[in-house]
C-alpha positions as CSV (number, residue, x, y, z in Angstrom):
1,X,60.5,9.0,-23.6
2,X,61.8,5.4,-23.8
3,X,64.7,4.2,-25.9
4,X,62.5,2.8,-28.7
5,X,60.6,6.0,-29.1
6,X,63.9,7.9,-29.1
7,X,65.2,5.7,-31.8
8,X,62.1,6.3,-33.9
9,X,62.5,10.0,-33.5
10,X,66.2,9.9,-34.4
11,X,65.3,7.9,-37.5
12,X,62.6,10.3,-38.5
13,X,65.0,13.2,-38.1
14,X,67.7,11.5,-40.2
15,X,65.1,10.9,-42.9
16,X,64.2,14.5,-43.0
17,X,67.8,15.6,-43.2
18,X,68.4,13.1,-45.9
19,X,65.5,14.3,-48.0
20,X,66.7,17.9,-47.4
21,X,70.2,17.0,-48.5
22,X,68.9,15.3,-51.7
23,X,66.8,18.4,-52.6
24,X,69.8,20.6,-51.9
25,X,72.0,18.5,-54.1
26,X,69.5,18.6,-57.0
27,X,69.3,22.4,-56.7
28,X,73.0,22.6,-56.8
29,X,73.3,20.4,-59.9
30,X,70.4,22.1,-61.8
31,X,71.1,25.7,-60.8
32,X,74.7,26.0,-59.6
33,X,75.2,29.7,-60.3
34,X,71.8,30.7,-58.8
35,X,72.4,28.5,-55.8
36,X,75.8,29.9,-55.2
37,X,74.4,33.4,-55.3
38,X,71.6,32.5,-52.9
39,X,74.1,30.8,-50.6
40,X,76.3,33.9,-50.5
41,X,73.3,36.0,-49.8
42,X,72.2,33.8,-46.9
43,X,75.7,33.6,-45.5
44,X,76.2,37.3,-45.8
45,X,72.9,38.2,-44.1
46,X,73.6,35.6,-41.5
47,X,77.0,37.1,-40.8
48,X,75.5,40.5,-40.2
49,X,73.1,39.0,-37.6
50,X,75.9,36.9,-36.2
51,X,77.9,40.1,-35.5
52,X,74.9,41.7,-33.7
53,X,74.1,38.7,-31.5
54,X,77.8,38.1,-30.8
55,X,78.0,41.6,-29.4
56,X,75.3,40.7,-26.8
57,X,76.9,37.3,-26.3
58,X,80.4,38.3,-25.6
59,X,79.6,41.2,-23.3
60,X,77.1,39.0,-21.4
61,X,79.8,36.4,-20.9
62,X,82.4,39.0,-19.9
63,X,79.8,40.4,-17.4
64,X,79.3,37.0,-15.8
65,X,75.8,36.5,-17.1
66,X,74.7,32.9,-17.8
67,X,73.9,32.5,-21.5
68,X,71.5,29.6,-22.2
69,X,71.4,29.8,-26.0
70,X,73.1,31.6,-28.8
71,X,71.1,31.3,-32.1
72,X,71.6,32.5,-35.6
73,X,68.2,32.4,-37.2
74,X,64.8,31.8,-35.5
75,X,63.2,28.5,-34.6
76,X,62.6,25.8,-35.5
77,X,66.1,24.8,-34.7
78,X,68.0,22.9,-37.4
79,X,71.2,22.2,-35.5
80,X,72.1,22.7,-31.8
81,X,75.6,22.3,-30.3
82,X,76.7,22.1,-26.7
83,X,80.1,21.6,-25.2
84,X,80.8,18.4,-23.4
85,X,83.9,16.7,-22.0
86,X,86.0,15.7,-25.0
87,X,84.1,17.5,-27.7
88,X,80.6,18.6,-28.7
89,X,77.1,17.2,-28.4
90,X,75.0,17.7,-31.5
91,X,71.2,17.6,-32.0
92,X,69.3,17.9,-35.2
93,X,65.8,19.5,-35.6
94,X,63.7,21.0,-32.9
95,X,62.9,18.0,-30.6
96,X,65.4,17.2,-27.8
97,X,66.8,13.9,-26.6
98,X,66.1,12.9,-23.1
99,X,69.7,13.6,-22.0
100,X,69.2,17.2,-23.2
101,X,66.1,17.8,-21.1
102,X,68.0,17.8,-17.9
103,X,69.2,21.2,-16.7
104,X,72.8,21.8,-17.7
105,X,75.1,22.5,-14.8
106,X,77.1,25.7,-14.5
107,X,80.2,25.2,-16.5
108,X,82.2,28.3,-15.7
109,X,81.8,30.9,-18.5
110,X,81.5,28.5,-21.4
111,X,84.2,26.0,-20.5
112,X,83.4,22.3,-21.2
113,X,82.0,20.6,-18.0
114,X,84.3,18.3,-16.2
115,X,81.7,15.5,-15.9
116,X,79.7,13.9,-18.7
117,X,76.9,16.4,-18.6
118,X,76.4,19.2,-21.2
119,X,77.6,22.8,-21.1
120,X,75.4,25.8,-20.2
121,X,75.2,27.4,-23.6
122,X,73.6,25.8,-26.7
123,X,74.7,27.2,-30.0
124,X,71.9,27.0,-32.5
125,X,71.2,27.4,-36.2
126,X,67.5,28.3,-36.9
127,X,65.5,27.6,-40.0
128,X,64.3,31.2,-40.4
129,X,67.4,33.2,-41.4
130,X,66.0,36.6,-40.8
131,X,67.4,37.3,-37.4
132,X,68.8,35.6,-34.3
133,X,68.9,35.9,-30.5
134,X,70.9,35.4,-27.3
135,X,68.9,33.7,-24.5
136,X,70.2,34.8,-21.1
137,X,69.1,33.5,-17.7
138,X,66.6,36.0,-16.3
139,X,65.9,37.9,-19.5
140,X,62.9,37.6,-21.9
141,X,62.2,39.7,-24.9
142,X,58.5,38.8,-25.2
143,X,57.6,39.1,-21.5
144,X,58.8,39.3,-18.0
145,X,61.4,36.7,-17.0
146,X,61.0,34.5,-14.0
147,X,62.9,35.7,-10.9
148,X,66.1,33.8,-10.1
149,X,68.4,33.7,-7.1
150,X,71.3,32.9,-9.4
151,X,73.8,35.7,-9.2
152,X,74.6,35.1,-12.9
153,X,71.0,36.0,-13.9
154,X,70.6,39.0,-16.2
155,X,68.0,40.5,-13.9
156,X,70.4,40.4,-10.9
157,X,73.1,42.5,-12.7
158,X,73.3,46.3,-12.3
159,X,71.3,48.5,-14.6
160,X,74.4,49.8,-16.4
161,X,75.7,46.2,-16.9
162,X,72.4,45.3,-18.5
163,X,72.4,48.4,-20.7
164,X,75.9,47.6,-21.8
165,X,74.9,44.0,-22.8
166,X,71.8,45.2,-24.7
167,X,73.7,48.1,-26.5
168,X,76.5,45.8,-27.4
169,X,74.7,44.4,-30.5
170,X,74.2,47.9,-31.9
171,X,77.8,48.9,-31.2
172,X,79.2,45.7,-32.8
173,X,77.0,46.4,-35.9
174,X,78.4,49.9,-36.2
175,X,82.0,48.7,-35.7
176,X,81.6,45.9,-38.2
177,X,80.1,48.3,-40.8
178,X,83.1,50.6,-40.4
179,X,85.5,47.6,-40.7
180,X,83.6,46.4,-43.8
181,X,83.8,49.9,-45.5
182,X,87.5,50.2,-44.4
183,X,88.2,46.9,-46.3
184,X,86.1,48.1,-49.3
185,X,88.0,51.4,-49.6
186,X,91.4,49.7,-49.2
187,X,90.5,47.6,-52.2
188,X,88.6,50.3,-54.1
189,X,84.9,50.7,-54.7
190,X,82.9,52.2,-57.6
191,X,80.4,54.7,-56.3
192,X,78.2,57.5,-57.9
193,X,80.3,60.7,-57.6
194,X,79.1,64.1,-56.5
195,X,78.8,65.2,-60.1
196,X,75.8,67.2,-61.3
197,X,74.1,65.2,-64.0
198,X,71.2,67.6,-64.5
199,X,69.6,70.6,-62.8
200,X,65.9,70.9,-62.4
201,X,64.8,74.3,-63.9
202,X,63.8,76.8,-61.3
203,X,65.4,74.7,-58.5
204,X,67.8,76.1,-55.8
205,X,70.7,74.5,-57.7
206,X,69.6,76.3,-60.9
207,X,69.3,79.7,-59.3
208,X,72.8,79.2,-57.7
209,X,74.3,78.6,-61.1
210,X,75.1,74.9,-61.0
211,X,75.5,73.3,-64.4
212,X,75.6,69.7,-65.6
213,X,79.1,68.5,-65.3
214,X,80.0,70.5,-62.2
215,X,81.6,68.5,-59.5
216,X,80.9,69.1,-55.8
217,X,84.3,68.7,-54.1
218,X,83.3,69.9,-50.6
219,X,80.1,69.9,-48.6
220,X,80.3,72.0,-45.4
221,X,84.1,71.5,-45.4
222,X,83.9,67.7,-45.8
223,X,85.9,66.5,-48.9
224,X,85.1,62.7,-48.7
225,X,81.7,62.8,-50.5
226,X,79.8,60.9,-53.1
227,X,76.3,61.5,-54.5
228,X,74.8,60.4,-51.2
229,X,76.2,63.6,-49.6
230,X,74.1,65.7,-52.0
231,X,71.0,63.9,-50.9
232,X,71.7,64.1,-47.2
233,X,72.9,67.7,-47.2
234,X,69.4,69.2,-47.7
235,X,67.8,66.9,-45.1
236,X,70.4,67.8,-42.5
237,X,70.5,71.6,-43.2
238,X,68.4,74.0,-41.1
239,X,65.4,75.4,-43.0
240,X,66.4,78.6,-44.7
241,X,70.1,78.2,-44.0
242,X,72.5,77.9,-46.9
243,X,74.6,74.8,-47.6
244,X,78.2,75.6,-48.3
245,X,79.7,73.9,-51.4
246,X,83.0,74.1,-53.2
247,X,82.3,73.4,-56.9
248,X,84.8,72.4,-59.5
249,X,83.7,73.3,-63.0
250,X,84.5,71.2,-66.1
251,X,87.3,73.7,-67.0
252,X,89.1,72.9,-63.7
253,X,88.3,76.2,-61.9
254,X,86.8,76.1,-58.4
255,X,84.4,78.4,-56.7
256,X,82.5,78.4,-53.4
257,X,78.7,78.4,-53.6
258,X,75.8,78.7,-51.2
259,X,72.6,76.9,-51.9
260,X,69.4,76.9,-49.8
261,X,67.5,73.7,-50.0
262,X,63.8,74.0,-50.7
263,X,60.7,71.8,-51.0
264,X,59.0,72.0,-54.4
265,X,55.4,73.2,-54.2
266,X,55.1,72.4,-57.9
267,X,55.7,68.7,-57.4
268,X,53.8,68.6,-54.2
269,X,56.7,67.2,-52.2
270,X,57.6,68.5,-48.7
271,X,61.1,67.1,-48.8
272,X,63.7,69.8,-49.2
273,X,66.0,69.2,-52.2
274,X,68.6,71.0,-54.2
275,X,67.3,70.0,-57.6
276,X,70.4,68.1,-58.6
277,X,70.0,65.0,-60.7
278,X,72.4,62.1,-60.5
279,X,74.9,61.8,-63.4
280,X,74.6,58.9,-65.8
281,X,77.3,57.2,-67.9
282,X,77.1,56.5,-71.6
283,X,76.9,52.7,-71.1
284,X,73.9,50.4,-71.3
285,X,73.8,48.1,-68.3
286,X,75.0,44.6,-69.0
287,X,72.3,43.3,-66.7
288,X,69.5,44.6,-69.1
289,X,67.4,42.0,-70.9
290,X,68.0,41.9,-74.6
291,X,64.3,41.4,-75.3
292,X,63.6,44.6,-73.4
293,X,66.1,46.5,-75.5
294,X,65.0,44.9,-78.8
295,X,62.8,47.9,-80.0
296,X,65.5,50.4,-79.2
297,X,68.2,48.7,-81.3
298,X,70.5,48.8,-78.3
299,X,72.2,45.8,-76.6
300,X,73.6,45.3,-73.1
301,X,77.0,46.7,-72.8
302,X,76.7,49.2,-75.7
303,X,78.5,52.5,-75.2
304,X,77.4,55.7,-76.8
305,X,80.3,57.5,-78.6
306,X,78.5,60.0,-80.8
307,X,75.1,61.7,-81.1
308,X,73.9,63.3,-84.4
309,X,77.5,62.8,-85.7
310,X,79.1,64.7,-82.9
311,X,81.4,62.8,-80.5
312,X,80.4,62.8,-76.8
313,X,82.3,61.9,-73.7
314,X,79.7,62.5,-71.1
315,X,76.0,62.1,-70.7
316,X,75.4,65.8,-70.1
317,X,77.0,66.5,-73.5
318,X,74.7,64.0,-75.1
319,X,71.7,65.6,-73.3
320,X,72.6,69.1,-74.6
321,X,72.8,67.8,-78.2
322,X,69.5,66.0,-77.8
323,X,67.8,69.1,-76.3
324,X,68.9,71.3,-79.2
325,X,68.4,68.7,-82.0
326,X,64.6,69.4,-82.5
327,X,64.2,66.5,-84.9
328,X,61.8,63.6,-85.1
329,X,64.7,61.2,-85.1
330,X,68.4,61.3,-84.3
331,X,71.3,58.9,-85.0
332,X,73.2,57.6,-82.0
333,X,76.6,55.9,-82.7
334,X,77.4,53.0,-80.4
335,X,80.5,51.1,-79.6
336,X,79.5,47.4,-79.3
337,X,81.9,44.8,-77.8
338,X,81.4,41.1,-78.0
339,X,83.8,38.4,-76.8
340,X,85.8,38.6,-80.1
341,X,85.5,42.1,-81.6
342,X,84.6,45.7,-81.0
343,X,82.4,47.3,-83.7
344,X,80.7,50.6,-84.2
345,X,77.0,50.7,-85.1
346,X,74.2,53.2,-85.4
347,X,70.6,53.3,-84.3
348,X,67.8,55.8,-85.0
349,X,66.2,57.0,-81.8
350,X,62.7,58.6,-82.0
351,X,62.2,62.1,-80.4
352,X,59.4,64.0,-78.8
353,X,59.0,67.6,-77.9
354,X,58.5,68.6,-74.2
355,X,55.3,70.5,-73.5
356,X,56.9,73.1,-71.3
357,X,60.1,75.1,-71.3
358,X,60.7,74.0,-67.7
359,X,59.6,70.3,-67.9
360,X,58.1,69.2,-64.6
361,X,58.0,72.8,-63.2
362,X,54.9,74.2,-65.0
363,X,53.9,77.6,-63.6
364,X,51.7,79.4,-66.0
365,X,50.7,79.5,-69.7
366,X,53.8,81.6,-70.7
367,X,56.0,78.6,-69.7
368,X,54.6,76.5,-72.5
369,X,56.9,75.6,-75.4
370,X,56.3,77.4,-78.6
371,X,57.7,78.2,-82.1
372,X,57.6,82.0,-82.5
373,X,54.4,82.1,-80.4
374,X,52.9,78.9,-82.0
375,X,52.1,76.2,-79.5
376,X,51.8,72.7,-81.0
377,X,49.1,70.2,-79.9
378,X,49.5,67.7,-77.1
379,X,49.9,64.0,-77.5
380,X,50.1,61.1,-75.1
381,X,53.7,60.0,-74.4
382,X,52.9,57.4,-71.8
383,X,49.9,56.1,-69.9
384,X,49.7,55.0,-66.3
385,X,48.8,51.4,-65.8
386,X,45.3,50.8,-64.5
387,X,45.3,50.5,-60.7
388,X,44.2,47.2,-59.4
389,X,44.3,45.5,-56.1
390,X,46.5,42.3,-55.9
391,X,43.3,40.2,-56.0
392,X,41.9,42.2,-58.9
393,X,45.2,41.8,-60.8
394,X,45.3,38.0,-60.1
395,X,41.7,37.6,-61.3
396,X,42.4,39.6,-64.4
397,X,45.4,37.4,-65.3
398,X,43.5,34.2,-64.4
399,X,40.7,35.2,-66.7
400,X,43.3,35.4,-69.6
401,X,43.7,39.2,-69.5
402,X,46.9,41.1,-70.0
403,X,47.9,44.6,-69.4
404,X,48.1,45.1,-73.2
405,X,44.5,44.2,-73.8
406,X,42.9,47.2,-72.1
407,X,39.8,48.6,-73.7
408,X,40.2,51.2,-76.5
409,X,38.1,53.6,-74.4
410,X,41.3,54.4,-72.5
411,X,44.0,56.8,-73.6
412,X,46.8,55.1,-75.4
413,X,50.4,56.1,-76.1
414,X,50.6,58.1,-79.3
415,X,47.1,59.6,-79.1
416,X,46.8,63.2,-80.1
417,X,44.4,65.3,-78.1
418,X,41.8,66.9,-80.5
419,X,39.2,67.9,-77.9
420,X,39.0,67.8,-74.1
421,X,35.6,68.7,-72.8
422,X,34.5,71.7,-74.8
423,X,38.1,72.9,-75.6
424,X,39.4,72.0,-79.1
425,X,43.2,71.4,-79.5
426,X,43.9,72.2,-75.9
427,X,47.2,73.5,-74.6
428,X,48.7,72.0,-71.4
429,X,47.4,75.0,-69.4
430,X,43.9,74.4,-70.8
431,X,44.1,70.7,-70.2
432,X,44.9,71.4,-66.5
433,X,42.0,73.8,-66.1
434,X,39.5,71.4,-67.7
435,X,40.6,68.4,-65.7
436,X,40.3,70.4,-62.5
437,X,36.8,71.5,-63.4
438,X,35.8,67.8,-64.0
439,X,37.4,66.4,-60.8
440,X,35.5,63.1,-60.0
441,X,33.2,63.8,-62.9
442,X,33.1,62.2,-66.4
443,X,35.2,64.0,-69.0
444,X,34.8,63.4,-72.8
445,X,38.0,63.4,-74.8
446,X,38.4,63.1,-78.6
447,X,41.8,61.8,-79.8
448,X,43.5,61.1,-83.1
449,X,44.7,57.5,-83.0
450,X,46.5,55.2,-85.5
451,X,45.1,51.8,-86.1
452,X,47.2,48.7,-86.8
453,X,47.6,49.7,-90.4
454,X,48.8,53.2,-89.6
455,X,45.6,54.9,-90.6
456,X,44.5,57.8,-88.4
457,X,41.0,58.0,-87.1
458,X,39.1,60.0,-84.4
459,X,38.2,58.1,-81.3
460,X,36.0,59.3,-78.5
461,X,36.6,58.2,-74.9
462,X,35.3,59.0,-71.5
463,X,37.4,59.3,-68.3
464,X,37.1,60.6,-64.8
465,X,39.9,62.9,-63.5
466,X,41.0,62.0,-60.0
467,X,43.0,64.0,-57.3
468,X,46.7,63.8,-57.6
469,X,48.1,62.1,-54.5
470,X,51.1,64.6,-54.5
471,X,48.9,67.6,-55.3
472,X,45.5,67.7,-53.7
473,X,44.6,70.8,-55.7
474,X,45.2,69.1,-59.0
475,X,43.2,66.5,-60.9
476,X,44.9,64.1,-63.3
477,X,43.8,61.5,-65.9
478,X,46.9,59.4,-65.8
479,X,49.1,60.2,-68.7
480,X,52.4,62.0,-69.6
481,X,51.9,64.8,-72.2
482,X,54.3,65.7,-74.9
483,X,54.0,67.8,-78.0
484,X,52.7,66.5,-81.3
485,X,55.7,66.8,-83.6
486,X,54.2,64.7,-86.4
487,X,51.5,67.2,-87.4
488,X,52.3,70.9,-87.8
489,X,49.0,71.9,-86.2
490,X,48.7,75.1,-84.1
491,X,46.9,74.6,-80.8
492,X,47.2,78.2,-79.7
493,X,49.4,81.3,-80.0
494,X,51.1,83.0,-77.0
495,X,52.6,86.4,-76.5
496,X,55.9,86.6,-74.5
497,X,57.8,89.8,-73.8
498,X,58.3,91.7,-77.0
499,X,57.0,88.8,-79.1
500,X,53.6,89.5,-80.7
501,X,51.4,86.4,-81.3
502,X,51.2,85.4,-85.0
503,X,47.8,85.8,-86.5
504,X,47.3,82.1,-87.2
505,X,44.0,80.6,-86.0
506,X,43.7,77.7,-83.6
507,X,43.6,74.4,-85.4
508,X,45.4,75.6,-88.5
509,X,48.0,73.4,-90.1
510,X,51.3,75.0,-91.2
511,X,51.8,73.9,-94.8
512,X,54.9,75.9,-95.9
513,X,57.8,78.0,-94.6
514,X,58.9,80.7,-97.0
515,X,57.5,78.7,-99.8
516,X,59.0,75.3,-98.9
517,X,56.4,72.7,-98.1
518,X,56.5,71.2,-94.6
519,X,54.9,68.0,-93.1
520,X,55.8,68.3,-89.4
521,X,56.9,70.6,-86.7
522,X,60.4,69.2,-87.2
523,X,60.4,70.6,-90.7
524,X,59.0,74.0,-89.5
525,X,61.8,74.3,-86.9
526,X,64.5,73.2,-89.4
527,X,63.5,75.9,-91.9
528,X,62.9,78.5,-89.2
529,X,66.5,78.0,-87.9
530,X,67.9,78.0,-91.5
531,X,66.5,81.6,-91.9
532,X,68.0,83.2,-88.8
533,X,68.0,87.0,-89.3
534,X,65.7,86.8,-92.3
535,X,62.1,87.8,-92.9
536,X,60.0,84.8,-93.9
537,X,56.4,83.8,-94.4
538,X,54.3,80.9,-92.9
539,X,51.5,79.5,-95.0
540,X,48.7,77.7,-93.2
541,X,45.5,75.8,-94.0
542,X,42.3,75.7,-91.9
543,X,39.5,73.1,-92.3
544,X,41.1,71.6,-95.4
545,X,41.2,74.9,-97.3
546,X,44.1,77.4,-98.0
547,X,43.6,80.1,-95.4
548,X,46.4,82.4,-95.8
549,X,49.9,83.4,-94.7
550,X,51.7,85.5,-92.1
551,X,55.1,87.2,-92.2
552,X,57.6,87.3,-89.4
553,X,61.2,88.3,-88.7
554,X,63.4,85.4,-87.4
555,X,65.8,86.6,-84.7
556,X,69.6,85.9,-85.0
557,X,69.3,83.6,-81.9
558,X,66.7,81.1,-80.7
559,X,65.0,83.5,-78.3
560,X,61.6,82.9,-79.8
561,X,62.1,79.1,-80.2
562,X,61.5,77.7,-76.8
563,X,60.7,74.1,-77.8
564,X,63.2,71.5,-76.9
565,X,63.4,67.9,-77.9
566,X,63.6,64.9,-75.6
567,X,63.8,61.2,-76.2
568,X,60.5,59.4,-76.8
569,X,61.8,56.7,-74.4
570,X,64.7,57.4,-72.0
571,X,67.9,55.5,-72.8
572,X,68.6,52.9,-70.1
573,X,72.1,54.0,-69.0
574,X,74.1,53.0,-66.0
575,X,74.7,55.6,-63.3
576,X,78.1,57.3,-63.5
577,X,80.5,55.7,-61.1
578,X,84.1,56.4,-60.1
579,X,86.5,54.5,-58.0
580,X,86.9,55.6,-54.4
581,X,90.1,54.1,-52.9
582,X,92.0,55.0,-49.8
583,X,95.6,56.0,-50.1
584,X,96.6,54.5,-46.8
585,X,95.1,52.3,-44.0
586,X,94.6,55.3,-41.8
587,X,92.6,57.0,-44.6
588,X,90.6,53.8,-45.1
589,X,89.7,53.9,-41.4
590,X,88.5,57.5,-41.7
591,X,86.5,56.7,-44.9
592,X,85.0,53.6,-43.3
593,X,83.8,55.5,-40.2
594,X,82.5,58.4,-42.4
595,X,80.5,56.1,-44.7
596,X,79.0,54.3,-41.7
597,X,77.9,57.6,-40.2
598,X,76.4,58.6,-43.6
599,X,74.3,55.5,-43.8
600,X,73.2,55.8,-40.1
601,X,72.2,59.4,-40.6
602,X,70.4,58.5,-43.9
603,X,68.4,55.8,-42.1
604,X,67.3,58.2,-39.4
605,X,66.4,60.8,-42.0
606,X,64.3,58.2,-43.9
607,X,62.5,57.3,-40.7
608,X,61.8,60.9,-40.0
609,X,60.4,61.4,-43.5
610,X,58.3,58.2,-43.0
611,X,56.8,59.7,-39.8
612,X,56.0,63.0,-41.6
613,X,54.6,61.3,-44.6
614,X,57.2,62.4,-47.0
615,X,58.2,58.8,-47.7
616,X,55.6,56.2,-48.4
617,X,55.8,53.0,-46.2
618,X,55.5,51.0,-49.4
619,X,59.0,52.0,-50.3
620,X,60.4,50.1,-47.4
621,X,61.8,46.6,-47.6
622,X,61.3,43.7,-45.2
623,X,63.3,40.5,-44.8
624,X,62.1,39.1,-48.2
625,X,63.1,42.3,-49.9
626,X,66.5,42.5,-48.2
627,X,67.2,38.8,-49.1
628,X,66.1,39.4,-52.7
629,X,68.4,42.5,-52.9
630,X,71.2,40.5,-51.4
631,X,70.7,37.7,-54.0
632,X,70.6,40.2,-56.8
633,X,73.8,42.0,-55.7
634,X,75.5,38.7,-54.9
635,X,75.2,37.8,-58.6
636,X,77.3,40.9,-59.4
637,X,80.8,41.9,-58.2
638,X,81.7,40.5,-54.8
639,X,82.9,44.0,-53.6
640,X,79.4,45.4,-54.3
641,X,77.9,42.7,-52.1
642,X,80.4,43.3,-49.3
643,X,79.5,47.1,-49.5
644,X,75.8,46.1,-49.3
645,X,76.5,44.1,-46.1
646,X,78.0,47.2,-44.6
647,X,74.9,49.1,-45.5
648,X,72.7,46.5,-43.9
649,X,74.8,46.4,-40.8
650,X,74.5,50.2,-40.5
651,X,70.7,50.0,-40.9
652,X,70.4,47.2,-38.4
653,X,72.3,49.3,-35.8
654,X,69.8,52.1,-36.3
655,X,66.6,49.9,-36.3
656,X,67.7,48.0,-33.1
657,X,68.3,51.3,-31.3
658,X,64.8,52.6,-31.9
659,X,62.9,53.1,-28.6
660,X,60.4,50.4,-29.5
661,X,59.4,47.4,-27.2
662,X,61.2,44.2,-27.9
663,X,64.1,45.7,-29.8
664,X,67.3,46.8,-28.0
665,X,66.3,50.5,-27.9
666,X,63.1,49.7,-26.1
667,X,64.8,47.5,-23.6
668,X,67.3,50.3,-22.9
669,X,64.4,52.7,-22.3
670,X,62.9,50.4,-19.7
671,X,66.2,50.0,-18.0
672,X,66.7,53.7,-17.8
673,X,63.2,54.0,-16.3
674,X,64.3,51.4,-13.7
675,X,67.4,53.4,-12.9
676,X,65.5,56.7,-12.5
677,X,62.6,55.1,-10.6
678,X,64.8,52.9,-8.4
679,X,62.9,49.7,-9.3
680,X,61.6,48.0,-12.4
681,X,58.2,48.7,-13.8
682,X,55.3,46.6,-12.6
683,X,55.5,43.1,-14.2
684,X,52.0,43.4,-15.6
685,X,52.9,46.8,-17.3
686,X,56.1,45.3,-18.6
687,X,54.2,42.3,-20.0
688,X,51.6,44.6,-21.7
689,X,54.3,46.8,-23.2
690,X,56.3,43.8,-24.5
691,X,53.4,41.9,-25.9
692,X,52.0,45.0,-27.5
693,X,55.4,45.7,-29.0
694,X,55.7,42.2,-30.2
695,X,52.3,42.3,-31.9
696,X,53.2,45.7,-33.5
697,X,56.5,44.4,-34.8
698,X,54.9,41.2,-36.1
699,X,52.2,43.3,-37.9
700,X,54.9,45.5,-39.4
701,X,56.9,42.4,-40.4
702,X,53.9,40.8,-42.1
703,X,53.0,44.1,-43.9
704,X,56.6,44.5,-45.1
705,X,56.7,40.9,-46.3
706,X,53.4,41.5,-48.1
707,X,54.9,44.5,-49.9
708,X,58.1,42.6,-50.7
709,X,56.0,39.8,-52.2
710,X,54.0,42.3,-54.3
711,X,57.3,43.7,-55.7
712,X,58.5,40.2,-56.5
713,X,55.1,39.3,-58.1
714,X,54.6,42.5,-60.1
715,X,58.1,43.5,-61.1
């Protein structure tokens, strides 16, 4: 390359850098906050990679190995630095200048050369920020390195030295994660505590006697725990062996408990769990979009202070009031704070009735909700979006379609099931049976639907039940059922224990309770409760004519009233969080190491569940997803982002130690084989292994990136 061509290249490079600088400046001016968050995300992610590669680099240098390049980010290279006498030599963009093409002389472990030539190690910044590498003489990740007589070649060092160099990146990531968490806990970090927010009916936690509001203060003798420990404990326990807890009840008393984790055949999941739900706060996230909350009457930052006129301090107190309310609407009192004032406001929240006494744990017909043996009809609470491929979704949108303009031949929210197949006013048990009988076959459904003017009309649709991915023996039609509270229509009657079914025919409408007219099941429940210990009558009408009445004795308690209310739309509430802060630097060190080990174990458990099929690969994140999460968290509190970097550093330590070709764990496996065998594997075999591993990892990376982009596109 002559001087004129070199000048042209330098001019071209400077122009590219100038254009890039202008674009960068425009972005900073137009989107200063977003650019700042993105910059923090990139710097943080780059720092995690830097720590990993620095581990390889420093141990290689200390071991006397010649390091040719140390790069943060993958090529193309944006900036390259080499030591030279009196300073540094800098190059921009991938192409090299003639002076850089000459082989650099040995400079003595990174010191600047004594002559005018360049140092042995080039420090690079790559354009692609999702990784980095250390290039050592005699070492190639994607193939077999050429042999060298240089005693400073990686290949000429002992096996244990090479293993130490390769493992250093993982060790440095684990150490850096511990240091990050140590700093975090010295400052103080808000995390979800090990508090029981809810208990799934029939679950191991339910049978053990755990209640909402209980706090787990010890798990297997460990007292530094948050909610993550309650997720990990079942996965780490031996099948059939109890997990030992110390539980603190809301009244301050403590008791030891033993809980045996189980998988739930009712939900079709093989993952063993305790059935403990994470606790929520009473605050609406400030990150929520006001337009999304518009229909609820809530606003970001609202805090619930009372439900149905009763003050509440915890979400589980609110849940208990809601469950027992049995109304079609309930008043929630909010404390709303703006920059100037704090005011109290109220919103009406619509209710539904759950279809089963143990929601989500349906077992048989006797588990269905009822009012003194009377089972209400079913209605559609929510409908699953139609499944489309990304291409189908794109074509649908390009053609002017929207998810809202689906054909009326589909089930819609608010539909009341009048007939499914040949069964009129089906109960949930009957709906299950009919859909299973019509698996992969057309099923006729008649529903009661309101039009835009609020007028009700019967609509006939046809659907095809499909196999439930979680339950192969089940067939589903893609909707969430709830009970129809609006119409006091009897779908069926059930006998339970000493309760004799009332003689009211299927399809009858309750018109009065003890002479007082009713218009909905909420009215029926209200009057039923008002007559505890009394003998009352229920009047009903069938087919538009007065059909008769039945007498019944209402118990003093609610033993024959198994319906419970639930919100028509779940309230968007922040998870409950508490501040975890170390009382001393020594305690912070212990907490940092413990948290790092938690995340490392959690990553291995996730990989195990991925292999067994208990976790879908679509739930994993690739580089784009990690960067997106980094950007989102960087927009929040800085301490949250630092904590997130500790998590990423822990995960990188695990992923790099996997025994896969190309990554550190795979290299260590080959080195151990060399130690046992007494010589390296055949070069051709190594080449096949490395290139096959590279192809596999690139395929996984592309697939994860595709999933990340789908989430970005569809969310």
